[in-house]
N, C-alpha and C positions, 0 to 999 in steps of 0.2 A: 343668214347674216345679212350685213349691208349692200349695196351695189359694188359694182369694183372700183368706183373712183372712191368710194367710201372707204372701202376695205382700204385701198392704197396709200389715205389720207391716213386713215389709223394705224395704218403698219410704219407709218413715215414717223409720226408721234409717239411710237413707242418704241423705236431705232433712236430718235432723239432721246426719252429718256433713258434708254438704255446708255447712249454716251453720256448723258449726265453721270449714272451711275457709276461709270467708270470713272470719269471726273474725279467724282467725291473719291474713290480709292484711293486714287492717286494725290489726293489731298492728305488723306490721313498717312501715307506711306510716306508725304513728305514732310509733315508735321506741320501743318498749313493750319494758322492761326485758328482756334474753333470757331470763333463767329461766322468766319468765313466758310466752312465747313457746313456751318449749320444753316448759314442763307441757303446753301446750295440745298442741301437735304430738303429745307421749306420749299424749294422750288419743285423737287422733284416730288413730293408728296401732293404738292398742287396742282403737277400735272398728270398724276397718277388718278386723283379724282375727278380731274376735266374729263379724263377718259372712261371712268367708270358709269359719270355722268351719262356720256353719250351713247354707252352700250345700254344704260338701262333706258335712256327716252327709246332707242331702237326698239328695245324690247316692247317696251311699253305701247310705239307705233304699230309694231308688225304682230308678235307675237303674242301678245294679248289684244291686239285688234282681233287675228285670224282667229283665235279663240270663241272672241264674242260672236263673231260674222257665222262659225260652224253651227252655234245651236248647242252646243254642247256643255251643259252647266258643270259639270265635272271637269271637263277640259279647262272651261275658262276658272273655274275655283282653283284648279292647280297651278293655273297662269299667276291670279295673284296671289297664290299663297308663297309660290316661287319667287318671283319680283318682292313682295314683302322681307321675304327674308333675306331677300340678296339688300335690300337696302338696307335691313337691321345691321346685315355684318357692316358694309362701309360706315354706317354710322358709330359703331362701334369700336372701328380703325382710326 
């Protein structure tokens, strides 16, 4: 995983997203106007995509780079397949 500072920043972002989700739950419970709730859902989706992009970038910079440097073609191919599948899942979501 990332450095300690990067990890703390990521955890903080995820905690904020968790708070946003709790807020959306309250909005639904309180029958908040649908458009306001949908706006908040859009913000959460955007925040989650941003976290996913950061994790993908970390994987490419570190995990995939290490596989390339190792000279192990099978490991390299496995890491490429792994990140390709993850990106595919992200695009479908």
